[in-house]
N, C-alpha and C positions, 0 to 999 in steps of 0.2 A: 483624570474621572476615575480610576478604580475598576476595578472589575462591578461588573450588576452581578448580583443573584438570579441574572438567565444561564438555564441547560438547556446546550441546544446539541440537536443532532443536524450535523454536515449534509448536504446533498456535494456530492463531485462537485459541479458546478461553483458553489460556493468557495472551494477549498483550492481547483485550479483558478479562479479569479486573485484570490488571495497569492498564487507562488507567482502566477504569469505577470498579475500587472498588466492585460492584454486589452483592458478596460477602462478608461480612467476612471468613471462612475461608480461600476462595479466593483474594482478594484478597492477602491475605498472604503466602500460600506463593505465588502468584504471582509478588508482587514480589521476594520473597526470594531466587528461584530467579533471576530476572532480574540481579539485583545481583550474585549468588554466580558465577554461572557466568563462563567465561571467554572463550568464544565463546558465541553465542546464532547460531545460521541461520536466516534468515526467507525465508522462499521467496515468491514473488509471488504463487501463488494465496493464498498465507494473507494477504498485504496487502491483495489484493482484498477477503476475506471482511474483515475488518478497518473495511477503509474502510466498505464495506458496513452493515454492523452498526452502526457509529457514525454516519454520517447518517441510515441507515432507522430503523434501530431507536433509538439514544437520539438523535436528532435531532440532532447537532449540527454548529453551522457549521459551512461546507467549510472556513473557516479555520484552524476547531479543529484539524480532522480534517489539514490540511495538515503542521499544527504539531505533532502529533504524530507525523506520519509521518516529518517531517524532524528531529522529535528520535532515532525509531531510527534511523534513516539515518546520523546523527552517533552514536551512541553507541558510544565506543569496542572496546567488545564485540560486536559488532552486523555481522553480513556480510549480506550481499543482491546482489542482482543493480542497483549503483546503477543505469547509463541505463536503465533498463524503469523502476524504482521514480521516476528525476526525469521522466520522460515519462509516468508517470503520474500525478505532481504538477503539470506543467505545464496537463495538461489540467483535472484537479480546482482547480485555483486558477485557470479561464479560465470556470469554470463549468459544468464537462463531469460527465461519471464520470473515477473515478481508472482502472479495469477498461480503457476505451476506447483511454485514452492507452498501456496495455500492450502493448492488443492491436495498435495502431497498429506500435508499436515493435518489438516481438517480432516480426510478419509482415515488416515489413520487413529484420530482421536474418535470418528465413529465405528471406527472398529475393524476396516479394512485392511488386509495385511502386507500387500504389494499393489505400487501404483502403475496402473497399467496406461499406455498413450502410445500412441501413434506416431511420436512426435522425439525421436531418437536423442535432440542434443537434451531433452527434460530428463528422458531415463537416465542416459549417461552421467548428466550431472548430480541428479538423485541417488544413483548408485555411486559415483564417487564419495559423495556425502554421508556412507554404511546403510542410505536407506534402498530398502527392497524394490524395484523396477521393473517394468517388465514390458522391452516395445512389443505390440501387436504390430503382427505383419500380415 
């Protein structure tokens, strides 16, 4: 059928159904929509939710989740905030949370100089990547 001229912004549940195929009818509908769309706008909060669903709900290993996000990032019809997504992937692949990487990136983009958290692992991983991070205790 080829790509239609439809430009969409997707909810997390559409991506989750397409990835997990855990509901036959919705999975098929989601996959068809994503294949047919000429542009798929994927927000950063949508990706944070998707990673959470894939890691915590579906219990997928971080490597599989990172590959899924990279596949989306590299799809010709998908647009997203690439630097924020790369920052999230960097932390996820290092053993941390995707959302923490995104928050640190966006915080710095907004003018924050130090990422502050009660999450020791996030602070350690960000510091290991050369970012300024402080553990609040």
